[in-house]
N, C-alpha and C positions, 0 to 999 in steps of 0.2 A: 572421431572424435578424441579430444585430447583431455588425458587424465586430468591434467595440470588446469583446466579452466570448469569448475564446477559452479553452479548455480542455484539456488534454492527458491521454494516459494515462500515468502515470509507470509505468516499465521501470528493470529495471538494464542497463547495458550487459555482455551475458554475454563479446565478445570482448577484453575488456579484457585482454591477456596477461598470465600469472603472475598473474592475480586469484584472490582466494578463492572458495568454495563453502561456503555453510554448511547444519545441517541447519534442519529448524522447531523453533519453541519448543516442545517436547514434553515436557519433563523442566526439573527448575529446578536450583539450585545444591545441591540436599541426594539428585539423584536420585529427587524425587518426579515422579510424572509430572502434566502440566497439558494441557490442551486447546488446541491452537494456534491452532484455529478462533474461539476467544473474539476474535481479533484481528481480524476481520471484521464483529462483529456493530453495529456504530458506537457502544458501552458504551462505558465507563471500567470498565478489567477491576483487581481486586483479588486479590493473587497474595499468600501469604503467605512466597513467597521469590524472589529473582531468575530469571528462566529463565537457562537454561544453554544455550548454542548449540555446538553440536561442528562440527569441521571434516569436509564433505564432500569435498570437494579442499583442501587448504593452498595460502595461496599471500599474495600482498599485499593487506593491507584495503585496503577503499575508505571512502568517507567515508557513502556511501550504497550498499546493497544490499539486494537480495531473498531472504533466505532461503527454505528449504522451504516450500512452501504461500502464496509469494508475502508474506510477512508482512516489513513493509520495516523495516530495520536502519541505524542511523545514528550518527553519531558529535557531539560536542560541537558542531562548526562547523556541521552542520547544524541543531542544536536553537536555535544561535545567530541563525539566518537567521529561523528561526520565530516566536524571540520576537521579533528585530530588526522583522517584520510585523505582530507584534501578535495572532497567531496562537493563542494560549495556550486558547483554548474551542473550538477544532475539531480542536485534537491533544490527546492522552496519549503521554508520553515515558516508558516502561517502562524502565528501570533494569537491565539486563542484561549477563551475564558472557557472553565469547566465549573458548570452551578457547585456552588459550596465550596471552591477550593480555590483559595488565595496564588499560590504558587503558578509561577510561567507556563505552560503548556503549547503545544505547537502542532498545527496538522502539517504531518509530512506528506508533501505534495512532489510525486517524480517527474520530471521534467523531459523525460523520454518514451516514447515509445516504439517499439522494433518488431519489426514483421520476422518471427524468430521461432515459433513454433515448429516443431517438428512431429508432423503429423503421426509419419509411422511408426515413432516410437512413442505416441500416448497409447494409453488403453482405447481410448475411444475417441472421435472428433465427430461432433455433428455440425451443419452450418445451416443457414436458415438460406432456405430455397423460394423461389418464386411464391410457392405453393402455401406458404407460410403466412401470406400477406403481409410483408413487414419489409417494404421497399426501403426504409432506413438501415435495415441491417443485413439485406441482401449480400450475401457470399461472406458475412464474419461469421465467426463460431456461435454458433447456438449452444452447443456444450461442449468441454473439454476435460475429462479424466484420465488423470494421471500424467498431467503435463509434462512434457520434455520439451525444453528447448536446445537449439543448434548454435553451439558455442562458436561456432564460425559467422554466424550472422550476428552475433550478439556484438562481434568484435570487442571494443574497450571500454564498454559498455560495467557498470559495477552496479546500478540500481535503475530498474525502468518498468513497465508494464507493456505484456505481450500484445502486440498490435490484433485488434478484432477480438481478444479476450481482456480487458482492460480489469477485469472484478478483482486480479490479482497483482500482486506487488513481487516483484524477481530481485534478488539480490545476490553478488558474488561471494567465492567462499571468504573473500578478504572482510566483505564485511561483517557475515556471519560469526566469524573468530573473532573481530574486534568487540563484537555483541557481547559474545561469550563471554572476553576476556575482561572487559568491563564491568561483567556481572549484571546486566542489562536484567531487569526482570519483566515477564512476559512476552517476549517472543518466542514463537516456534519455528522450526526449519524445517521442509520437507524439498529434498532433492529434486531439482527439475532436470 
């Protein structure tokens, strides 16, 4: 493994005092249901209207936070960081309305899923098996503890979800450092 290619799981800091907590993006501004899981497929999302995020717990807005179902929500400062890094081909920013706020927010939709989990270096991995009676998940990860990725399999990607474990979002060290330099409030990084 090359020391020069580091990747990080991107979380939000749930311990920021007085911060907001938001619902999953499951309805649009007209009250119509939308599929919140579509933001985990690694594909461009097409919606009839902007998603509406509701407050689960009111509080201070963050530059970066995870909504229900761990869908990232960002403001224009984060969009600007990604644009400065030239990552427009790797992400989609979906305009989104947050209940009680007039500022523009965006759901960050990673457009790549990469088969890159390094099972041997993870603390623990469990797979869905036939006896679990979930044919839709057979062969995918049921649990990943201490996630580690194989940088060789990642290639040149800067942001992605790992195949079979799309509940997490992975970013390159380049993104991590750029967000830190910009003073983005809300993200937390764990080396993968």
